[in-house]
C-alpha positions in Angstrom: -29.4 -20.6 -34.4 -27.6 -23.5 -34.4 -24.5 -25.0 -32.5 -22.5 -22.6 -34.9 -23.8 -19.4 -33.2 -22.5 -20.5 -29.5 -19.3 -21.2 -31.6 -18.7 -18.4 -32.6 -19.8 -16.7 -29.4 -17.1 -18.6 -27.8 -14.4 -17.9 -30.1 -15.0 -14.4 -30.0 -15.1 -14.7 -26.0 -11.7 -16.3 -26.1 -10.2 -14.7 -28.5 -11.0 -10.7 -29.4 -12.6 -9.9 -26.4 -9.5 -11.6 -24.4 -7.6 -8.9 -26.0 -9.4 -6.1 -24.8 -9.3 -7.1 -21.6 -5.6 -7.6 -22.0 -5.7 -4.0 -23.4 -6.8 -2.2 -20.4 -4.9 -4.4 -18.2 -1.4 -3.4 -20.0 -2.7 0.3 -20.7 -3.4 0.8 -16.7 0.1 -1.4 -15.7 1.6 0.8 -18.2 -0.1 4.3 -16.3 1.2 3.3 -13.1 4.8 2.4 -14.5 5.0 5.9 -15.9 3.2 7.4 -12.5 6.4 5.5 -10.6 8.9 6.9 -13.2 8.2 10.0 -12.7 7.7 10.6 -9.1 11.1 9.0 -8.7 12.6 11.2 -11.0 11.8 13.9 -8.7 13.4 12.7 -5.8 16.2 11.2 -7.5 18.6 14.5 -7.3 18.0 15.0 -3.6 18.9 11.7 -2.9 22.7 10.7 -1.2 24.5 9.5 -4.1 24.3 5.6 -2.9 21.0 5.6 -2.9 20.5 8.3 -6.4 22.7 5.4 -8.2 20.3 2.5 -7.3 17.1 5.2 -8.0 18.3 5.9 -11.6 19.0 2.1 -12.2 15.4 1.3 -11.1 14.2 4.3 -13.3 16.1 2.5 -16.2 13.8 -0.8 -15.3 10.7 0.8 -15.1 11.5 2.6 -18.6 12.0 -0.7 -20.1 9.0 -2.2 -18.3 6.7 0.6 -19.8 8.0 0.5 -23.7 7.4 -3.4 -23.0 3.8 -2.6 -22.1 3.7 0.1 -24.7 4.6 -2.6 -27.6 2.4 -5.5 -26.0 -0.6 -2.2 -26.3 0.0 -1.4 -30.2 -0.3 -5.5 -31.0 -3.2 -5.7 -29.4 -4.7 -2.3 -30.8 -3.7 -3.8 -34.0 -6.6 -6.6 -33.8 -9.2 -4.5 -31.7 -9.1 -1.3 -34.2 -9.4 -3.4 -37.5 -12.2 -1.8 -38.8 -13.8 -4.8 -40.9 -12.9 -7.1 -38.7 -14.9 -4.4 -35.9 -17.7 -4.4 -38.6 -18.5 -8.2 -38.8 -18.2 -8.4 -34.9 -21.0 -5.7 -34.9 -22.8 -7.7 -36.8 -22.5 -11.3 -35.0 -23.0 -9.3 -31.4 -26.3 -7.6 -33.1 -27.4 -11.2 -33.8 -26.5 -11.8 -30.0 -28.7 -8.9 -28.7 -31.4 -10.2 -31.3 -31.4 -13.7 -30.1 -31.0 -12.9 -26.0 -34.4 -10.3 -26.4 -36.0 -13.1 -28.1 -35.3 -15.4 -25.4 -36.6 -13.0 -22.7 -39.9 -12.7 -24.4 -40.2 -16.4 -25.0 -43.7 -17.7 -24.3 -43.4 -18.9 -20.6 -46.6 -21.5 -21.1 -44.2 -23.2 -23.8 -40.6 -22.3 -23.0 -39.7 -25.0 -25.3 -40.7 -23.2 -28.6 -38.8 -21.8 -30.5 -38.5 -18.2 -30.6 -39.9 -15.9 -33.2 -38.0 -14.3 -35.9 -37.5 -10.4 -35.2 -36.7 -8.2 -32.7 -39.4 -8.4 -30.1 -41.3 -5.6 -28.4 -40.5 -5.7 -24.8 -42.7 -5.2 -22.1 -42.0 -3.4 -18.9 -41.8 -4.1 -16.4 -39.6 -7.2 -18.0 -41.0 -10.7 -17.8 -39.2 -13.0 -14.9 -36.2 -15.3 -15.7 -37.0 -17.6 -18.7 -35.6 -21.2 -18.2 -33.4 -20.5 -21.7 -31.7 -17.7 -20.7 -30.3 -19.5 -18.0 -28.7 -21.8 -20.1 -26.9 -19.5 -22.5 -23.4 -18.2 -21.6 -22.8 -16.2 -18.8 -20.1 -14.0 -20.4 -22.5 -13.5 -23.3 -23.9 -9.9 -21.7 -20.4 -9.0 -21.0 -19.0 -9.5 -24.4 -21.9 -7.7 -25.7 -21.2 -4.4 -23.1 -17.3 -4.9 -23.8 -17.3 -4.8 -27.4 -20.0 -1.4 -27.4 -17.3 0.4 -25.4 -14.7 -1.0 -27.8 -15.9 0.1 -31.0 -17.2 3.5 -30.0 -13.7 4.4 -27.9 -10.8 2.0 -29.4 -11.9 1.6 -32.8 -14.4 4.8 -34.4 -17.6 6.4 -33.1 -18.2 7.4 -36.8 -17.6 3.7 -37.8 -20.5 3.0 -35.3 -22.5 5.6 -35.8 -22.2 4.3 -39.7 -24.0 1.1 -39.1 -27.8 0.3 -39.4 -29.8 2.6 -37.2 -32.1 -0.3 -36.5 -29.0 -2.6 -35.3 -28.0 0.5 -33.2 -31.4 1.0 -31.8 -31.9 -3.0 -31.0 -28.3 -2.6 -28.9 -29.9 0.2 -27.1 -32.5 -2.1 -25.9 -30.7 -5.0 -25.0 -28.6 -2.5 -22.6 -31.2 -0.5 -21.6 -33.4 -4.3 -20.4 -30.4 -6.1 -19.0 -29.6 -2.7 -17.0 -33.2 -2.7 -16.1 -33.5 -6.3 -14.6 -31.7 -7.1 -11.4 -32.8 -11.3 -12.3 -31.5 -11.2 -15.8 -27.8 -10.2 -14.9 -26.9 -11.0 -10.7 -23.1 -9.3 -11.0 -22.6 -5.4 -10.4 -20.4 -5.2 -12.0 -21.5 -6.5 -15.7 -24.7 -4.1 -14.6 -21.8 -1.4 -14.3 -20.8 -2.7 -17.9 -23.9 -2.2 -19.6 -24.3 1.9 -18.3 -20.7 2.4 -19.7 -21.6 0.9 -22.6 -24.6 3.5 -22.9 -22.8 6.8 -22.3 -20.8 5.5 -25.6 -24.2 7.1 -26.9 -23.8 10.3 -24.8 -21.2 13.1 -26.5 -18.0 12.8 -24.6 -16.9 15.6 -21.7 -16.3 18.9 -23.4 -18.3 18.3 -26.4 -20.5 20.9 -27.7 -23.1 18.4 -28.5 -23.7 18.3 -24.7 -25.0 21.8 -25.2 -28.6 21.3 -26.8 -29.1 25.0 -27.1 -26.4 25.6 -29.1 -25.8 22.3 -31.4 -27.9 19.6 -32.2 -26.4 16.4 -31.4 -26.2 13.4 -34.6 -28.3 10.5 -34.6 -25.8 8.8 -32.6 -26.2 10.7 -29.8 -29.8 10.5 -29.8 -30.4 7.0 -30.1 -31.2 6.4 -26.1 -33.5 9.3 -25.7 -35.7 8.2 -28.9 -35.7 4.9 -27.6 -39.3 3.3 -26.9 -37.9 0.8 -24.2 -35.4 3.1 -22.7 -38.0 5.9 -22.4 -39.7 3.2 -19.9 -36.9 1.6 -18.5 -33.9 3.5 -17.8 -35.4 6.5 -15.6 -36.0 4.4 -12.7 -33.2 1.2 -13.2 -30.7 4.2 -12.9 -31.8 4.5 -9.7 -32.5 1.3 -8.6 -28.8 0.8 -10.0 -27.5 3.5 -8.4 -28.4 2.5 -5.0 -27.4 -1.4 -5.8 -23.8 -0.5 -6.5 -23.8 0.3 -2.8 -23.9 -3.8 -1.9 -21.3 -5.5 -4.3 -19.2 -8.1 -2.0 -15.9 -6.8 -3.5 -13.4 -5.6 -1.3 -12.7 -2.8 -3.5 -16.6 -1.8 -3.4 -16.4 1.3 -1.4 -14.6 3.1 -3.9 -15.9 1.6 -6.9 -19.0 2.6 -6.2 -18.1 6.5 -6.3 -16.9 5.7 -10.6 -20.0 3.8 -11.2 -22.3 6.4 -9.5 -20.1 8.9 -11.7 -21.1 7.0 -15.0 -24.8 7.0 -13.6 -25.0 10.9 -13.0 -23.2 11.7 -16.3 -26.1 9.3 -18.4 -28.7 10.8 -15.9 -27.5 14.5 -17.1 -27.8 14.3 -20.9 -30.8 12.7 -20.8 -32.1 15.0 -18.7 -31.6 17.9 -21.2 -33.7 15.9 -23.4 -37.3 16.5 -24.7 -39.6 14.9 -22.4 -37.4 12.8 -20.6 -37.2 15.2 -17.4 -41.4 14.5 -17.1 -40.3 10.6 -17.1 -37.8 11.1 -14.4 -40.2 12.7 -12.4 -42.6 9.9 -13.1 -39.5 7.2 -11.9 -39.6 9.4 -8.5 -42.8 7.8 -7.5 -41.2 4.4 -7.1 -41.2 3.2 -3.5 -37.5 3.1 -3.7 -36.3 6.2 -4.7 -36.3 7.6 -0.9 -33.0 4.7 -0.7 -31.8 6.5 -3.8 -32.1 9.8 -2.9 -31.0 9.3 0.2 -27.8 7.3 -1.3 -27.1 10.7 -3.2 -26.8 12.7 -0.3 -24.8 10.2 1.3 -22.3 10.4 -1.6 -22.5 14.4 -1.5 -21.7 14.9 2.1 -18.8 12.3 1.6 -17.0 13.9 -1.3 -17.7 17.5 0.0 -16.0 16.6 3.7 -12.9 14.9 1.6 -12.5 18.0 -0.4 -12.7 20.0 2.6 -9.8 17.8 4.5 -7.4 17.7 1.3 -7.9 21.8 0.6 -7.1 22.2 4.5 -4.2 19.5 4.1 -2.9 21.4 0.3 -3.5 24.6 2.8 -1.1 23.6 5.4 1.5 22.5 2.4 1.3 25.7 0.4 2.2 27.6 3.6 5.0 25.4 5.0 6.5 25.7 1.0 6.0 29.5 0.9 7.9 29.7 4.0 11.5 30.1 2.8 13.5 29.9 6.1 11.9 26.3 6.9 12.5 25.0 3.6 15.7 25.9 3.5 16.6 24.3 6.6 14.6 20.8 4.5 17.0 18.1 3.6 17.1 17.9 -0.4 14.6 14.4 0.5 12.5 16.5 2.5 11.6 19.1 0.1 11.1 16.6 -2.4 8.5 14.7 -0.2 6.7 18.2 0.7 6.5 18.6 -3.2 4.9 15.2 -3.4 2.4 16.1 -0.4 1.9 18.9 -2.4 0.5 17.0 -5.9 -1.2 14.7 -3.9 -3.3 16.9 -2.4 -4.0 18.8 -5.5 -5.1 15.5 -6.9 -7.3 13.9 -4.6 -9.1 17.4 -4.0 -9.2 18.0 -7.5 -11.8 14.4 -7.5 -13.4 15.1 -4.7 -14.4 18.8 -5.7 -15.4 17.4 -9.0 -17.2 14.6 -7.8 -19.2 16.7 -5.2 -20.3 19.1 -7.8 -21.5 16.3 -10.1 -23.8 14.6 -7.6 -24.8 18.3 -6.2 -25.8 19.1 -10.1 -27.8 16.2 -10.2 -29.5 17.0 -6.8 -30.6 20.1 -8.2 -31.9 19.2 -11.5 -34.5 17.0 -9.3 -35.4 19.7 -6.9 -36.0 21.7 -9.9 -39.0 19.4 -10.7 -39.8 17.3 -7.4 -40.1 18.0 -3.7 -42.2 16.0 -2.2 -40.0 13.3 -1.7 -37.2 15.7 -0.2 -40.0 16.6 2.5 -40.3 13.1 3.5 -39.9 12.3 7.4 -37.2 10.0 5.7 -35.3 12.9 4.3 -36.2 16.0 5.2 -33.8 16.3 8.1 -31.1 14.9 6.0 -31.7 17.1 3.1 -31.8 20.9 5.4 -29.0 19.5 6.9 -26.6 19.0 4.0 -27.9 22.2 2.7 -26.9 24.3 6.1 -23.7 22.5 5.8 -22.9 23.5 2.5 -23.8 26.7 3.2 -21.8 26.8 6.3 -18.6 25.5 4.4 -19.1 28.7 1.4 -20.7 31.3 3.3 -19.6 30.8 6.8 -16.3 30.6 9.2 -15.4 26.9 7.8 -14.8 29.0 4.0 -11.4 29.7 5.7 -10.2 26.1 5.4 -10.9 26.3 1.5 -8.5 29.1 1.0 -5.9 27.6 -1.4 -2.8 29.6 -3.1 -4.8 28.4 -6.6 -8.4 27.3 -6.8 -8.5 27.1 -10.5 -5.7 24.7 -10.1 -8.0 22.1 -8.4 -11.0 23.2 -10.7 -12.6 24.8 -7.3 -15.5 27.8 -8.2 -16.7 28.5 -4.8 -19.5 30.8 -6.3 -20.4 27.6 -8.6 -21.1 25.7 -6.0 -23.2 28.3 -3.6 -24.9 28.7 -6.6 -26.3 25.2 -6.6 -26.7 25.2 -2.8 -28.9 28.0 -3.0 -30.8 26.7 -5.9 -31.6 23.9 -3.8 -33.1 25.7 -1.3 -35.2 27.7 -3.5 -36.3 24.9 -5.3 -37.6 22.8 -2.4 -39.0 25.7 -0.7 -40.7 26.9 -3.8 -42.2 23.9 -5.4 -43.7 23.0 -2.0 -47.2 23.6 -0.8 -47.2 26.6 2.3 -47.3 23.6 4.6 -44.1 22.0 3.0 -42.4 25.0 3.0 -42.7 25.7 6.5 -41.5 22.1 7.7 -38.6 22.6 5.4 -38.0 25.9 7.1 -38.5 24.8 10.3 -36.3 21.5 9.6 -33.3 23.9 8.3 -33.7 26.2 11.8 -33.9 23.3 14.1 -30.0 22.3 12.5 -28.3 23.4 15.6 -25.0 22.8 14.2 -24.6 24.5 11.1 -27.8 26.7 11.0 -26.4 30.6 10.8 -29.1 33.4 9.8 -26.0 35.3 8.7 -24.9 32.8 6.3 -28.1 33.2 3.9 -27.4 37.4 3.8 -24.0 36.5 3.1 -24.5 34.3 0.4 -27.1 36.0 -1.1 -24.6 39.2 -1.4 -22.0 37.0 -2.7 -24.0 35.8 -5.4 -25.2 39.4 -6.4 -21.5 41.5 -6.5 -20.2 39.4 -9.0 -21.5 40.9 -12.8 -19.6 38.1 -14.4 -20.9 35.2 -12.5 -25.2 37.3 -12.9 -24.2 37.2 -16.7 -23.4 33.6 -17.0 -26.4 32.8 -14.7 -29.5 35.2 -15.6 -31.6 33.3 -12.9 -29.7 34.9 -10.0 -31.4 38.1 -9.4 -34.5 35.6 -8.9 -32.5 32.8 -6.9 -31.7 35.5 -4.3 -35.0 37.2 -4.1 -36.2 33.6 -3.5 -33.0 32.6 -0.7 -33.9 35.7 1.1 -37.7 35.0 1.4 -36.7 31.5 2.5 -34.1 33.1 5.0 -37.3 34.8 6.9 -39.6 32.1 7.0 -36.3 30.2 8.4 -35.4 33.3 11.0 -39.7 32.9 12.3 -39.5 29.3 12.3 -36.3 29.6 14.6 -37.9 32.4 16.8 -41.0 30.1 17.2 -38.5 27.3 18.4 -37.1 29.0 21.1 -39.9 29.8 22.7 -41.4 26.0 22.9 -37.5 25.8 24.6 -38.1 21.8 23.8 -34.5 21.0 25.0 -35.5 21.8 28.7 -38.6 19.5 28.1 -36.5 16.9 27.4 -34.1 17.2 29.6 -37.0 17.0 32.5 -39.0 14.6 30.9 -39.2 10.9 32.2 -36.8 8.2 30.6 -39.8 6.4 29.1 -41.2 9.8 27.3 -37.8 10.1 25.2 -36.5 8.4 22.5 -33.2 5.9 23.3 -32.0 6.5 19.7 -32.5 10.4 18.9 -32.7 11.7 22.6 -35.6 13.5 21.7 -39.6 13.4 22.9 -41.2 10.4 21.6 -44.2 12.9 19.8 -43.7 10.6 17.3 -43.9 7.0 18.8 -43.8 3.6 17.2 -43.0 0.5 18.3 -40.5 -2.2 16.6 -40.8 -5.8 16.2 -38.4 -6.0 19.1 -41.0 -4.5 21.1 -38.6 -1.3 21.6 -40.5 2.3 21.7 -38.6 4.7 19.4 -39.1 7.9 17.2 -40.6 7.0 13.7 -38.9 9.7 12.0 -35.3 8.7 13.6 -36.4 4.7 12.3 -37.4 6.1 8.9 -33.7 7.5 8.4 -32.2 4.9 9.6 -34.2 1.6 7.7 -32.7 4.1 4.4 -29.0 2.9 5.2 -29.9 0.0 7.5 -33.2 -2.3 6.6 -32.5 -4.3 10.2 -33.7 -3.6 13.9 -30.9 -1.8 15.7 -31.7 -3.8 18.6 -32.1 -7.3 17.6 -30.4 -6.7 13.8 -33.2 -8.8 12.4 -34.7 -7.6 9.1 -37.4 -4.9 9.3 -39.4 -2.5 7.2 -40.8 0.8 8.0 -44.2 -1.4 7.5 -43.4 -3.1 10.7 -43.4 -0.2 12.6 -46.9 0.1 14.7 -48.3 3.3 15.9 -47.7 3.9 19.7 -50.9 5.7 20.8 -50.5 5.8 24.2 -47.2 7.1 24.4 -48.0 9.7 22.1 -50.8 10.5 24.0 -48.7 10.7 27.8 -45.9 12.9 25.8 -48.5 15.3 24.3 -50.4 15.3 28.1 -47.0 15.8 29.3 -46.3 19.0 26.8 -49.2 20.6 27.8 -48.2 20.3 31.2 -45.1 22.0 31.4 -47.0 24.8 28.8 -49.7 25.4 31.4 -46.9 25.7 34.1 -44.8 28.6 32.5 
């Protein structure tokens, strides 16, 4: 490695990699221009004459801009799609990966020593930040990720597949290592690009290779699952990055995280289908930070489904308005165009939210099929119970009326498929738990006063069983329905026991210092915070998953900072015993 290595790295960064960045910008801008043209064309015939003339002139301007952008894209593609040049770049960026991996494995006792030749075997957990790595250009990792995406999508995936398998494996190791470390790469957007680069080694959506039972994937799509370092690092790294992308500092972070998490889930689902990988993901669930990941996943599921329900309801109202011929006839041409535009927007937004909620729910179903203990923890038990109940109420309860639109297939919504996922989650958690765990889950479901309805369980069982075609597609429906009915009966018994306890009356009459100021419940699990305030442990455990601060002083804290308040717990127990004796 000499100064020519650095010169070549900088030259490619300022040349081809900048062309790739410009190509992405041009494509995005051209897409927006074409959408703008289509929207104006929909409205132009309904506009007053003088306004329509200006609109047609604007269409011509936008069409000229779109044509110029398309020409610039062709010019940039001529460079980035040159196969011979791409092969040369691949050889160089493979060298970059080797150099960076050698740097990571440099001897910390002699940081100035020349790294050993060859591709090193990386340990996991990864070494601390080597001093030499801080001296390399920051864009090196970014450029490798951009180039892999470029090669796989813009050049030709077949050309990438023809590269030496050892070189491809080195690149997968590099991408996995720098994704797994939070100290090698601090920028969350660069780490997100590493996930996107790994997706190049995953069959595209709709590919027959996604179904391993029917088609064995070619070697290019088995690069990750057979990579020794990826097998050790990725299961934990994907969960950690799912949480980390929540906090980027960008003004668009709230919406960016959903796109990046969608990429994480695509990679996760594909690897889950590979032999041996479910066991690796189960092992990663033992990490202390895993609860944060599951909490974020539950948050996203509910957010996307709430958004979907909102947009489906808006779409239904717009469709009903358009179906009223007399009311539509009374509208001006411009108002009719606006109505059609609203219909299109609501369809697009509903389709996106439904896709994201289904994608997240599917991952939740995969996880619960192998693990149950984290979902029964004090931090997540109530959260997951309420999530399942809310979905069941949306799909089988009174709330399902909001989901009725003219054409569900047009927005990509299959209520029965989503209901099947929810029923599977109920059955997975209850079926894979110990008797005590299953009883705790049933009690948590029954305690949900907002969404729990016993009738929803029976209706869900009938909906899943009545469609012969659906039963043929999902051969385990009968088993799932039986499991749901057994669990529903356990929940009914838990609900009856709760009614007999009548804890709400106990809370209403309890002394103020025996009631949690945050949850409003009795302090049966009282703990003292660093601020000196006494609160419910279960409530605070859930709070800390979303906000690692004392809610009273805003000082940083963890679950380890909570101290059991034995005296308050004893007073609550004595109070309840006194109430029972008085009944």
